[in-house]
Backbone as JSON Lines, residues from 0, in Angstrom:
{"i":0,"aa":"M","n":[-19.56,80.7,-42.47],"ca":[-19.01,80.69,-43.63],"c":[-19.16,79.32,-44.32]}
{"i":1,"aa":"D","n":[-19.63,79.38,-45.55],"ca":[-19.59,78.23,-46.54],"c":[-18.33,77.87,-47.18]}
{"i":2,"aa":"K","n":[-18.42,76.87,-47.52],"ca":[-16.94,76.39,-48.56],"c":[-16.66,77.65,-49.97]}
{"i":3,"aa":"N","n":[-17.96,77.98,-50.54],"ca":[-17.8,78.95,-51.52],"c":[-17.03,80.0,-50.78]}
{"i":4,"aa":"K","n":[-16.96,80.65,-49.57],"ca":[-16.51,81.67,-49.14],"c":[-15.23,81.72,-48.53]}
{"i":5,"aa":"L","n":[-14.38,80.51,-48.76],"ca":[-13.19,80.45,-48.49],"c":[-12.16,80.68,-49.32]}
{"i":6,"aa":"S","n":[-11.31,81.65,-49.01],"ca":[-10.33,82.3,-50.03],"c":[-9.05,81.53,-50.01]}
{"i":7,"aa":"L","n":[-8.61,80.98,-49.15],"ca":[-7.46,80.59,-48.81],"c":[-7.17,78.99,-49.5]}
{"i":8,"aa":"L","n":[-8.15,78.31,-49.13],"ca":[-8.01,76.92,-49.42],"c":[-7.9,76.68,-51.15]}
{"i":9,"aa":"G","n":[-6.85,76.07,-51.67],"ca":[-6.55,76.15,-53.14],"c":[-5.99,77.01,-53.67]}
{"i":10,"aa":"N","n":[-5.92,78.43,-52.96],"ca":[-5.6,79.73,-53.67],"c":[-3.55,79.41,-53.69]}
{"i":11,"aa":"Q","n":[-3.29,79.35,-54.87],"ca":[-1.8,79.35,-55.1],"c":[-0.85,80.61,-54.92]}
{"i":12,"aa":"N","n":[-1.7,81.62,-54.75],"ca":[-1.06,82.72,-54.74],"c":[-1.12,83.6,-53.53]}
{"i":13,"aa":"V","n":[-1.27,82.86,-52.31],"ca":[-1.51,83.24,-50.88],"c":[0.05,84.04,-50.55]}
{"i":14,"aa":"A","n":[-0.13,85.46,-50.01],"ca":[0.81,85.99,-49.33],"c":[1.29,85.56,-47.79]}
{"i":15,"aa":"Y","n":[2.25,85.18,-47.39],"ca":[2.21,85.01,-46.19],"c":[2.72,86.45,-45.15]}
{"i":16,"aa":"D","n":[2.0,86.28,-44.21],"ca":[1.59,87.66,-43.23],"c":[2.78,87.35,-42.14]}
{"i":17,"aa":"F","n":[3.65,87.97,-42.08],"ca":[4.8,87.9,-41.06],"c":[4.45,88.64,-39.83]}
{"i":18,"aa":"N","n":[3.26,89.26,-39.77],"ca":[2.65,90.08,-38.38],"c":[1.48,89.29,-37.96]}
{"i":19,"aa":"Y","n":[1.33,89.35,-36.62],"ca":[0.21,88.5,-36.09],"c":[-1.04,89.24,-36.7]}
{"i":20,"aa":"N","n":[-1.87,88.13,-37.17],"ca":[-3.08,88.57,-37.8],"c":[-4.47,87.69,-37.65]}
{"i":21,"aa":"P","n":[-5.08,87.74,-36.86],"ca":[-6.29,87.04,-36.45],"c":[-7.37,86.78,-37.51]}
{"i":22,"aa":"D","n":[-7.36,87.84,-38.92],"ca":[-8.23,88.0,-39.57],"c":[-7.88,86.99,-40.54]}
{"i":23,"aa":"I","n":[-6.97,86.4,-40.54],"ca":[-6.55,85.28,-41.54],"c":[-7.78,84.13,-41.21]}
{"i":24,"aa":"L","n":[-8.0,83.98,-40.08],"ca":[-8.61,82.5,-39.71],"c":[-10.1,82.38,-40.56]}
{"i":25,"aa":"E","n":[-10.28,81.42,-41.37],"ca":[-11.62,81.17,-42.06],"c":[-12.17,79.92,-41.54]}
{"i":26,"aa":"V","n":[-13.51,80.1,-41.64],"ca":[-14.1,78.53,-41.05],"c":[-15.2,78.32,-42.19]}
{"i":27,"aa":"F","n":[-15.67,76.95,-41.67],"ca":[-16.88,76.28,-42.73],"c":[-17.73,75.75,-41.65]}
{"i":28,"aa":"E","n":[-18.93,75.23,-42.27],"ca":[-20.01,74.71,-41.87],"c":[-19.64,73.31,-41.08]}
{"i":29,"aa":"N","n":[-19.92,73.04,-39.61],"ca":[-20.21,71.73,-39.39],"c":[-21.0,70.76,-39.89]}
{"i":30,"aa":"K","n":[-20.88,69.97,-40.64],"ca":[-22.03,69.03,-41.29],"c":[-22.55,67.91,-40.34]}
{"i":31,"aa":"H","n":[-21.86,67.8,-39.14],"ca":[-22.36,66.52,-38.26],"c":[-22.66,67.36,-36.77]}
{"i":32,"aa":"L","n":[-23.37,68.13,-36.94],"ca":[-24.13,68.75,-35.75],"c":[-24.42,67.63,-34.66]}
{"i":33,"aa":"E","n":[-24.78,66.57,-34.83],"ca":[-25.29,65.69,-34.25],"c":[-24.47,65.11,-33.33]}
{"i":34,"aa":"N","n":[-23.02,65.02,-33.77],"ca":[-22.22,64.3,-33.3],"c":[-21.09,65.11,-32.43]}
{"i":35,"aa":"D","n":[-20.69,64.6,-31.2],"ca":[-19.48,65.38,-30.62],"c":[-18.22,64.53,-31.2]}
{"i":36,"aa":"Y","n":[-17.26,65.13,-31.45],"ca":[-16.02,64.58,-31.97],"c":[-14.92,65.52,-31.84]}
{"i":37,"aa":"F","n":[-13.93,64.86,-31.64],"ca":[-12.64,65.8,-31.77],"c":[-11.94,65.96,-32.98]}
{"i":38,"aa":"V","n":[-11.55,67.08,-33.64],"ca":[-10.73,67.67,-34.46],"c":[-9.28,67.96,-33.76]}
{"i":39,"aa":"K","n":[-8.16,67.4,-34.48],"ca":[-6.73,67.63,-33.54],"c":[-5.96,68.06,-34.58]}
{"i":40,"aa":"F","n":[-5.3,69.21,-34.45],"ca":[-4.08,69.66,-35.26],"c":[-2.7,69.71,-34.52]}
{"i":41,"aa":"N","n":[-2.06,69.06,-35.12],"ca":[-0.5,68.99,-34.47],"c":[0.13,69.82,-35.47]}
{"i":42,"aa":"C","n":[0.77,70.8,-34.76],"ca":[1.76,71.85,-35.79],"c":[2.91,71.95,-35.21]}
{"i":43,"aa":"P","n":[4.09,71.42,-35.72],"ca":[5.29,71.08,-35.26],"c":[6.36,72.04,-35.63]}
{"i":44,"aa":"E","n":[5.67,73.19,-36.2],"ca":[6.51,74.33,-36.85],"c":[6.41,75.58,-36.19]}
{"i":45,"aa":"F","n":[5.68,75.88,-35.06],"ca":[5.27,77.16,-34.48],"c":[6.52,77.97,-34.4]}
{"i":46,"aa":"T","n":[6.49,79.04,-34.61],"ca":[7.46,79.98,-34.12],"c":[6.84,81.32,-33.86]}
{"i":47,"aa":"S","n":[7.68,81.85,-32.91],"ca":[7.14,83.24,-32.29],"c":[8.7,83.96,-31.75]}
{"i":48,"aa":"L","n":[8.56,84.95,-31.01],"ca":[9.77,85.68,-31.0],"c":[9.72,86.0,-29.19]}
{"i":49,"aa":"C","n":[10.49,86.0,-28.59],"ca":[10.6,86.47,-27.14],"c":[10.54,87.82,-27.19]}
{"i":50,"aa":"P","n":[9.63,88.33,-26.46],"ca":[9.41,89.79,-26.26],"c":[10.54,90.62,-25.54]}
{"i":51,"aa":"I","n":[11.18,89.93,-25.04],"ca":[12.48,90.49,-24.41],"c":[13.91,90.68,-25.26]}
{"i":52,"aa":"T","n":[14.16,89.54,-25.69],"ca":[15.52,89.3,-26.3],"c":[15.23,89.33,-28.01]}
{"i":53,"aa":"S","n":[13.94,88.95,-28.35],"ca":[13.66,89.11,-29.87],"c":[14.42,87.83,-30.52]}
{"i":54,"aa":"Q","n":[14.91,86.95,-29.57],"ca":[15.31,85.38,-30.17],"c":[14.18,84.7,-30.48]}
{"i":55,"aa":"P","n":[14.22,83.87,-31.52],"ca":[13.1,82.85,-31.81],"c":[12.88,81.77,-30.89]}
{"i":56,"aa":"D","n":[11.67,81.46,-30.88],"ca":[10.97,80.48,-29.83],"c":[10.42,79.49,-30.73]}
{"i":57,"aa":"F","n":[10.46,78.23,-30.59],"ca":[10.22,77.05,-31.54],"c":[9.23,76.11,-30.68]}
{"i":58,"aa":"A","n":[8.1,75.63,-31.28],"ca":[7.26,74.87,-30.42],"c":[6.46,73.86,-31.17]}
{"i":59,"aa":"T","n":[6.26,72.9,-30.63],"ca":[4.94,72.05,-31.49],"c":[3.65,72.14,-30.67]}
{"i":60,"aa":"L","n":[2.72,72.73,-31.4],"ca":[1.34,72.99,-30.93],"c":[0.28,72.06,-31.12]}
{"i":61,"aa":"Y","n":[-0.35,71.66,-30.43],"ca":[-1.49,70.61,-30.24],"c":[-2.82,71.35,-29.86]}
{"i":62,"aa":"I","n":[-3.74,71.56,-31.02],"ca":[-4.98,72.16,-30.94],"c":[-6.01,70.94,-31.18]}
{"i":63,"aa":"S","n":[-6.84,70.8,-30.13],"ca":[-7.83,69.97,-30.16],"c":[-9.31,70.72,-29.7]}
{"i":64,"aa":"Y","n":[-10.2,70.21,-30.49],"ca":[-11.31,70.8,-30.15],"c":[-12.75,70.19,-30.49]}
{"i":65,"aa":"I","n":[-13.83,70.48,-30.07],"ca":[-15.01,69.61,-30.22],"c":[-15.91,70.78,-31.05]}
{"i":66,"aa":"P","n":[-16.27,70.77,-32.28],"ca":[-16.79,71.71,-32.93],"c":[-18.47,71.73,-32.68]}
{"i":67,"aa":"Q","n":[-18.96,73.26,-32.62],"ca":[-20.36,73.25,-32.59],"c":[-20.96,73.76,-34.03]}
{"i":68,"aa":"L","n":[-21.02,74.68,-34.57],"ca":[-21.54,75.24,-35.68],"c":[-20.43,75.31,-37.01]}
{"i":69,"aa":"K","n":[-19.18,75.92,-36.32],"ca":[-18.13,76.19,-37.25],"c":[-17.0,75.37,-37.04]}
{"i":70,"aa":"M","n":[-16.01,75.2,-38.11],"ca":[-15.07,74.39,-38.09],"c":[-13.84,75.54,-38.51]}
{"i":71,"aa":"V","n":[-12.55,75.46,-37.93],"ca":[-11.67,76.3,-38.64],"c":[-11.06,75.38,-39.98]}
{"i":72,"aa":"E","n":[-10.66,76.19,-40.89],"ca":[-10.23,75.52,-42.3],"c":[-8.61,75.61,-42.01]}
{"i":73,"aa":"S","n":[-8.13,74.46,-42.25],"ca":[-6.66,74.21,-41.93],"c":[-5.51,75.0,-42.57]}
{"i":74,"aa":"K","n":[-5.77,75.47,-43.96],"ca":[-4.7,76.43,-44.45],"c":[-4.97,77.74,-43.86]}
{"i":75,"aa":"S","n":[-5.94,78.27,-43.61],"ca":[-5.95,79.32,-43.05],"c":[-5.44,79.56,-41.43]}
{"i":76,"aa":"L","n":[-5.49,78.1,-40.8],"ca":[-4.94,78.13,-39.62],"c":[-3.64,77.88,-39.59]}
{"i":77,"aa":"K","n":[-2.96,77.48,-40.59],"ca":[-1.46,77.38,-40.91],"c":[-1.01,78.75,-41.07]}
{"i":78,"aa":"L","n":[-1.59,79.59,-41.96],"ca":[-1.29,80.95,-42.39],"c":[-1.35,81.83,-40.97]}
{"i":79,"aa":"Y","n":[-2.4,81.52,-40.05],"ca":[-2.53,82.3,-39.09],"c":[-1.29,81.92,-38.04]}
{"i":80,"aa":"L","n":[-0.97,80.75,-37.67],"ca":[0.18,80.36,-36.99],"c":[1.27,80.97,-37.31]}
{"i":81,"aa":"F","n":[1.5,80.79,-38.76],"ca":[2.79,81.61,-39.17],"c":[2.82,83.0,-39.07]}
{"i":82,"aa":"S","n":[1.53,83.6,-38.84],"ca":[1.74,85.14,-38.62],"c":[2.32,85.5,-37.17]}
{"i":83,"aa":"F","n":[2.33,84.37,-36.56],"ca":[3.1,84.89,-34.97],"c":[4.8,84.81,-35.24]}
{"i":84,"aa":"R","n":[5.21,84.53,-36.37],"ca":[6.83,84.34,-36.47],"c":[7.57,85.58,-36.18]}
{"i":85,"aa":"N","n":[6.84,86.69,-36.37],"ca":[7.51,87.95,-35.73],"c":[6.78,88.78,-34.76]}
{"i":86,"aa":"H","n":[5.94,88.0,-34.02],"ca":[5.07,88.35,-33.03],"c":[6.01,88.12,-31.48]}
{"i":87,"aa":"G","n":[6.13,89.36,-30.97],"ca":[6.81,89.17,-30.09],"c":[6.22,88.87,-28.49]}
{"i":88,"aa":"D","n":[5.91,87.77,-27.78],"ca":[4.87,87.45,-26.75],"c":[5.59,86.24,-26.06]}
{"i":89,"aa":"F","n":[5.38,86.13,-24.56],"ca":[5.76,85.23,-23.91],"c":[4.94,83.93,-24.59]}
{"i":90,"aa":"H","n":[5.43,82.65,-24.29],"ca":[5.17,81.43,-24.64],"c":[3.44,81.29,-24.05]}
{"i":91,"aa":"E","n":[3.42,81.59,-22.87],"ca":[1.79,81.75,-22.34],"c":[1.0,82.43,-22.88]}
{"i":92,"aa":"D","n":[1.38,83.59,-23.28],"ca":[0.49,84.48,-23.87],"c":[0.08,84.25,-25.19]}
{"i":93,"aa":"C","n":[1.14,83.69,-26.22],"ca":[0.73,82.99,-27.59],"c":[-0.28,82.18,-27.34]}
{"i":94,"aa":"M","n":[-0.14,81.12,-26.22],"ca":[-1.25,80.07,-26.36],"c":[-2.81,80.44,-25.77]}
{"i":95,"aa":"N","n":[-2.57,81.62,-25.0],"ca":[-3.8,82.1,-24.61],"c":[-4.56,82.89,-25.87]}
{"i":96,"aa":"I","n":[-3.61,83.61,-26.58],"ca":[-4.24,84.47,-27.96],"c":[-4.71,83.52,-28.68]}
{"i":97,"aa":"I","n":[-3.94,82.54,-29.18],"ca":[-4.65,81.6,-30.12],"c":[-5.96,80.93,-29.43]}
{"i":98,"aa":"L","n":[-5.86,80.46,-28.45],"ca":[-7.14,79.85,-27.9],"c":[-8.25,80.99,-28.03]}
{"i":99,"aa":"K","n":[-8.35,82.32,-27.46],"ca":[-9.23,83.14,-27.65],"c":[-9.57,83.66,-28.97]}
{"i":100,"aa":"D","n":[-8.62,83.62,-29.96],"ca":[-8.86,83.83,-31.44],"c":[-9.73,82.49,-32.04]}
{"i":101,"aa":"L","n":[-9.44,81.46,-31.67],"ca":[-10.09,80.46,-32.12],"c":[-11.53,80.21,-31.73]}
{"i":102,"aa":"V","n":[-11.58,80.41,-30.41],"ca":[-12.99,80.58,-29.77],"c":[-13.74,81.53,-30.35]}
{"i":103,"aa":"R","n":[-13.4,82.71,-30.64],"ca":[-13.99,83.92,-31.46],"c":[-14.6,83.61,-32.72]}
{"i":104,"aa":"V","n":[-13.63,82.78,-33.43],"ca":[-14.19,82.62,-34.83],"c":[-15.07,81.44,-35.08]}
{"i":105,"aa":"M","n":[-14.97,80.38,-34.19],"ca":[-15.64,79.2,-34.31],"c":[-16.54,78.74,-33.29]}
{"i":106,"aa":"E","n":[-16.47,79.51,-31.91],"ca":[-17.31,79.19,-30.78],"c":[-17.75,77.62,-30.54]}
{"i":107,"aa":"P","n":[-16.58,76.93,-30.51],"ca":[-16.47,75.4,-30.3],"c":[-17.15,75.23,-29.19]}
{"i":108,"aa":"K","n":[-17.65,74.09,-28.87],"ca":[-17.92,73.23,-27.69],"c":[-17.01,73.37,-26.47]}
{"i":109,"aa":"Y","n":[-15.83,72.78,-27.04],"ca":[-14.71,72.7,-26.3],"c":[-13.45,72.82,-27.08]}
{"i":110,"aa":"I","n":[-12.45,73.39,-26.43],"ca":[-11.05,73.49,-27.1],"c":[-10.0,73.56,-26.04]}
{"i":111,"aa":"E","n":[-8.79,73.03,-26.56],"ca":[-7.64,73.17,-25.72],"c":[-6.35,73.38,-26.67]}
{"i":112,"aa":"V","n":[-5.3,74.23,-26.32],"ca":[-4.12,74.41,-27.14],"c":[-3.02,74.39,-25.98]}
{"i":113,"aa":"W","n":[-2.04,73.49,-26.4],"ca":[-1.03,73.3,-25.73],"c":[0.18,73.35,-26.79]}
{"i":114,"aa":"G","n":[1.11,74.44,-25.92],"ca":[2.45,74.46,-26.51],"c":[3.56,73.62,-25.94]}
{"i":115,"aa":"K","n":[4.29,73.02,-26.87],"ca":[5.35,72.25,-26.32],"c":[6.66,72.81,-26.56]}
{"i":116,"aa":"F","n":[7.36,73.78,-25.91],"ca":[8.27,74.7,-26.6],"c":[9.57,74.11,-26.44]}
{"i":117,"aa":"T","n":[10.59,74.34,-27.22],"ca":[11.99,73.88,-27.16],"c":[12.7,74.42,-26.17]}
{"i":118,"aa":"P","n":[13.7,73.92,-25.53],"ca":[14.21,74.64,-24.0],"c":[15.14,75.7,-24.93]}
{"i":119,"aa":"R","n":[15.28,76.74,-24.17],"ca":[16.19,77.86,-24.06],"c":[16.74,78.18,-22.59]}
{"i":120,"aa":"G","n":[18.17,78.1,-22.72],"ca":[18.5,78.19,-21.24],"c":[18.48,77.21,-20.57]}
{"i":121,"aa":"G","n":[18.2,75.84,-20.98],"ca":[17.93,74.37,-20.52],"c":[16.66,74.31,-19.9]}
{"i":122,"aa":"I","n":[15.74,74.97,-19.94],"ca":[14.34,75.02,-19.47],"c":[13.46,75.05,-20.45]}
{"i":123,"aa":"S","n":[12.46,74.14,-20.79],"ca":[11.19,74.13,-21.79],"c":[10.12,74.74,-21.26]}
{"i":124,"aa":"I","n":[9.05,75.28,-21.73],"ca":[8.03,75.68,-21.13],"c":[6.91,75.15,-21.84]}
{"i":125,"aa":"D","n":[5.75,74.51,-21.38],"ca":[4.85,73.69,-22.06],"c":[3.32,74.31,-21.62]}
{"i":126,"aa":"P","n":[3.02,75.46,-22.0],"ca":[1.61,76.01,-21.45],"c":[0.52,75.31,-21.96]}
{"i":127,"aa":"Y","n":[-0.39,75.1,-21.3],"ca":[-1.7,74.47,-21.6],"c":[-2.89,75.43,-21.05]}
{"i":128,"aa":"V","n":[-4.0,75.67,-22.26],"ca":[-5.02,76.4,-22.14],"c":[-6.39,75.69,-22.79]}
{"i":129,"aa":"N","n":[-7.47,75.98,-22.15],"ca":[-8.42,75.33,-22.69],"c":[-9.83,76.2,-22.21]}
{"i":130,"aa":"Y","n":[-10.83,75.91,-22.99],"ca":[-12.16,76.31,-22.64],"c":[-13.29,75.53,-23.1]}
{"i":131,"aa":"G","n":[-14.33,75.44,-22.41],"ca":[-15.7,75.01,-22.55],"c":[-16.77,75.79,-22.43]}
{"i":132,"aa":"I","n":[-17.76,75.55,-23.35],"ca":[-18.87,76.55,-23.06],"c":[-19.48,76.41,-21.89]}
{"i":133,"aa":"M","n":[-19.87,77.63,-21.21],"ca":[-20.25,77.86,-19.86],"c":[-21.56,77.35,-19.6]}
{"i":134,"aa":"G","n":[-21.59,76.76,-18.31],"ca":[-22.92,75.97,-18.25],"c":[-23.36,74.56,-18.73]}
{"i":135,"aa":"T","n":[-22.31,73.95,-19.39],"ca":[-22.58,72.69,-20.05],"c":[-21.58,71.56,-19.47]}
{"i":136,"aa":"K","n":[-21.66,70.68,-20.02],"ca":[-21.02,69.61,-19.72],"c":[-19.54,69.98,-20.15]}
{"i":137,"aa":"Y","n":[-19.5,70.78,-21.24],"ca":[-17.96,71.3,-21.82],"c":[-17.27,72.23,-20.94]}
{"i":138,"aa":"E","n":[-17.97,72.92,-20.14],"ca":[-17.38,73.58,-18.98],"c":[-16.7,72.6,-18.07]}
{"i":139,"aa":"K","n":[-17.33,71.68,-17.52],"ca":[-16.91,70.63,-16.61],"c":[-15.8,69.77,-16.98]}
{"i":140,"aa":"M","n":[-15.91,69.56,-18.66],"ca":[-14.81,68.69,-19.21],"c":[-13.46,69.72,-19.34]}
{"i":141,"aa":"A","n":[-13.6,70.84,-19.47],"ca":[-12.64,71.81,-19.38],"c":[-11.94,71.94,-18.12]}
{"i":142,"aa":"E","n":[-12.75,72.26,-17.01],"ca":[-12.08,71.78,-15.61],"c":[-11.44,70.58,-15.22]}
{"i":143,"aa":"Y","n":[-11.92,69.41,-15.76],"ca":[-11.52,68.34,-15.47],"c":[-10.05,68.1,-16.27]}
{"i":144,"aa":"R","n":[-10.1,68.45,-17.51],"ca":[-8.77,68.35,-18.39],"c":[-7.74,69.32,-17.95]}
{"i":145,"aa":"L","n":[-8.13,70.49,-17.63],"ca":[-7.24,71.44,-16.76],"c":[-6.56,70.77,-15.71]}
{"i":146,"aa":"L","n":[-7.16,70.23,-14.83],"ca":[-6.91,69.79,-13.7],"c":[-5.91,68.13,-13.88]}
{"i":147,"aa":"N","n":[-6.32,67.61,-15.0],"ca":[-5.67,66.64,-15.11],"c":[-4.78,66.41,-16.55]}
{"i":148,"aa":"H","n":[-4.5,67.36,-17.2],"ca":[-3.79,67.47,-18.47],"c":[-2.58,66.83,-18.31]}
{"i":149,"aa":"D","n":[-1.92,66.8,-17.45],"ca":[-0.31,66.57,-17.47],"c":[0.05,65.53,-16.09]}
{"i":150,"aa":"L","n":[-1.0,64.51,-15.93],"ca":[-0.37,63.72,-14.68],"c":[0.24,62.64,-15.22]}
{"i":151,"aa":"Y","n":[0.53,62.22,-16.52],"ca":[1.09,61.31,-16.85],"c":[2.44,61.51,-17.73]}
{"i":152,"aa":"P","n":[3.9,61.02,-17.1],"ca":[4.83,61.35,-17.98],"c":[4.98,61.2,-19.25]}
{"i":153,"aa":"E","n":[5.63,62.03,-20.08],"ca":[5.45,61.94,-21.44],"c":[6.87,61.65,-22.16]}
{"i":154,"aa":"K","n":[6.95,60.68,-23.28],"ca":[7.95,60.81,-23.93],"c":[8.09,62.01,-25.13]}
{"i":155,"aa":"I","n":[9.23,62.54,-24.76],"ca":[9.26,63.97,-25.76],"c":[10.56,63.47,-26.62]}
{"i":156,"aa":"D","n":[10.15,63.59,-27.97],"ca":[11.11,63.27,-28.81],"c":[11.22,64.36,-30.11]}
{"i":157,"aa":"N","n":[10.5,65.62,-29.58],"ca":[10.62,66.71,-30.64],"c":[11.59,67.6,-30.13]}
{"i":158,"aa":"R","n":[12.42,67.59,-28.98],"ca":[13.41,68.65,-28.53],"c":[14.42,67.85,-28.08]}
């Protein structure tokens, strides 16, 4: 999709969808096909619902990807993530759904989604998922990063 087909960027009359809606996601052309580079989104206000209790769950999401032909437009990503607000699913399911939706619309070389959820009942859950194009160095990268993604203790200051 080229920038002339982006319907959300700059639109002042956007309606927020309170129900999960992957069709909100819009993409545009990667103008730097010759380069491998990361695009990282830090999303500190992600909200979904516990599928059992319907209580809200809050997280900071980290989405990093190496684009191939298409890139996700950030306002559409924001509205897409907002659409989880009334979506009832476990943390792990939400992260896998987000990964799969972004792979579907962008077909990136590599992508990872990491949710850092605030504690409920004294336990925080931090699901990490990733994907690399099969049969390429990005598949090997995905395996390496999955096996090594959490080797170093982190300073947690958002919960």
